[in-house]
N, C-alpha and C positions, 0 to 999 in steps of 0.2 A: 187327304192323308194316304188312302189306298186307291189307286186308279188302275183299272185293267183296260187295256186297249187290245181289241181283237181285230186283226186285219186278215181279210181273205185275199189271197194272192194268186196270180196266174203266172206260171213260169214261161219264159221265152227262151227258146233254144232246144238243143237236143239232149242236154245232160239230164239224167233222171234225178228228180228231187229226192233228198234224204232228210231225215230229222236233223242231221248235222249241219244242214244249211242255216240253222238258227245262229250258229257261231258266225257264219259269214254275213248274215243280215245284221247282226249286232255290230260287227266290225265295220260294216259299211256306214252305219249311223254315227259311230263315235266321232269321226272327224268333223261332223256337223254340230257337235255339242261344245259347250264352253270347256276350255282346257282345265279349269278348276274342277269341273265335275269328273272329267276323265282321270285326273290325278287322285281325287278323293275315292273314286270307285275302285281304284286298284291299290290304294293304300290301306283302306279300312278292312277290318276283319270280316265284316258282313257288308256286301255291296247292296245298296238300296234299290235293287232291281232284280227281277227274275224274268226269264223269257224262254219260250220253247216253240218249236214248229211241229205241228201235227199234220199228217197226211190223211186227208178225209176224202176218200175216193179220188176223183181227179183234181180236187181243190187242195190248196195249201192254207192252213189256218195258223197264223202267227199270233201268239198271245204274248203281250209285253205287260208286265206288272210293275208299276212305279210305286215304290214303298217310301213315301214321305215327300215333303215339300221340295227337297233338293232335286231328286230325280224327276219329279213332276215339272218343275220349272225348266229343267234341261231338255226334256224329251217330249212332253205332252203336246206342245205346239207342233213339233216336227212330225210326230206320228199322226197328228190330225190333218196335216197338209201334204205329206209325201204322196206322190202318185206312182213313182217308178224308182226302183232301187237297183243300182248296178253292183253286182257281186264281184269279189276278187276272182281271178282266174277266168274272167269272162262270164257273160250271161246277165240277164235282167229278170226282175219280177215286177209285175204291175199290180197295184192295189185295186181290187174290184169292189170291195165292201169294207166298212169299218164300223165297229161298235165300241161303246164306252160303258164302263161300269165303275161307280165310285162308292166308297164308304168313307164318310167324312170324319169319323171319330171312333175312338175305342168304344164309347158308349153305344154307338150305332152297331158296331161289330157284335157286341154282346147281345144287343136286342135282336138282331137278325138270327144269331145262333140260338138264342133262347126259344125262338118261334119254331125251330125245327124239332124233330123227334129225337129219340135216343140212338137211332141207327145212323151211322155215317159210312157212306161208300166213297172210297178214294180210288180213282182211276189214274194209274201211273202211265201217262201218255208217251213219255220218252224215257229211255233208260235211266234208272234211279239207283244210286248206291250211297252208302254211308262210309265214313272212314273212322276207324277206331284203332288207336295205337299204331298208326302208320300203315294199316292194312285196310283194303276195301271189304266192307261187309255187304253181302248181297241178299239178305233176308230182312224184311221190314218188321222187326220186333217193335212192340209198343214203346219200349224204353228208347230205342234208337230214333223212332219216329218223333216222339215228343221232345227228346233232347235236341234234335235238329230244329224243330219248330220254335222251341223256347229261345234258342240261340238267335234265330232269325227275327223273332219277335223283339227281343231286347236290342238287336242292332237296328231294327226299323222303327220301333216305337219307343224311343228312349224316355219319353215323358211318362210312360206307364210300364215300367219294367216289371218283370216277374223275378222276384228275389228268392233264391233258393241256394244258399251258400253251402249247405251240407248235403244237398241232393235228396233230402227226405221228401220234399214236395214232388219232385220228378218221380220218385219211386211210388208214391201214393197215387199219382195220376195214372202211371203206367199199369199199376195193379188193378185199377178200376175199369180198364178198357178190355173187353173180351172180343176175340176174333170170332165172328159168326160164320164167315165164309171167305174164300180167297181163290183167285185164279191167277197165278203168277207164272212167268216163264223167264228164263235167263235171256239176257240181251247184252249188246255191246254198243258203246258210244265211241266214235272215232274222233279224236281231237288231234289234228296235225299228223294223222296217220297212225296214232297210237290208240289201241283199243282199251277202253275202261270198262271193266266188268260191272254188270248191273242187272236189273230186272224191269219188266213191264207187266201190266195186267191190272187186276182190281183186288181190293181188300175191303171187307165190310166189318166195321167195328161197332160194338154196342157199348154205350156209356152207362155204366152201373154205379157211378159215383153219386154223392149227395151234396147238397149245399153249394158253396162257392167252388169246390173242386169240380163239381159237375159243370157249372157254368164256364169255368176256365178251360176245361177239356173241350167242351163244345166250341168255344171261341177259337182255340188253337187249331182244331181240325178244320173249322171254317176258313181260318187264316191260311191253311195249306194251299188253297186255290190261288192265293196271291203270292205267297212266298216261295212255293215249291218245296220240295223235300230233298234232303241229302246234299251231296256235294255238287259244285259247278252248276248251280241253277242259273247263274248269270250267262253261262255259255250254252245253255240249251238242255241240260240234263234235269231230271227230277220234276218235269212238268206234271201238274196235278189238276184233275177235275174233281170237284167235291160235290156230293149230292147227299 
């Protein structure tokens, strides 16, 4: 149901790697996937995939999250076997290591989340931004964070939707999360030469909710490591590490 593939890459060539290479890597894989998946990925409001590229010293760590059976069927085998990826505008990357992580059901996601404590650290590895009323929002309020995650949850896990027609549930969840600490800085993500304003850094939240609201908030924050946060997570923005 949720599959995370983490590939360690080595760049070949003189061009300096950037986190925006995530878009080029994704674009290089799409022609190798079924056309039906490509069409669905660009037509649906929520794409069943998130991915980002983190620069870790001299290594590149490409994380691809497959959200549901459709994206898993289209990409899991390809990601398991690919050895070398040719990028547009020239250049190659070679896969030197790969790791897989799976969560098979919503029940398993809740069980894993319940085993954790009340503190959640989110590391925003690539520029992250929200969009509200046609404008980019570059501060991660708990309301914007959960609103993004609920939308991605409902798009990726349609068999277990979070129903909240009047927004009262979202308000209750957001009010029960307290910011304990943060280290954020402004950042930009360049898509086709156009800068998108955002932020990177870390945020520590404490879950002070009770009952099912507490369980749901824990699960949503754990889900952030698969779904990403904010806009354009399919193209490399909003990559999250959760602890």
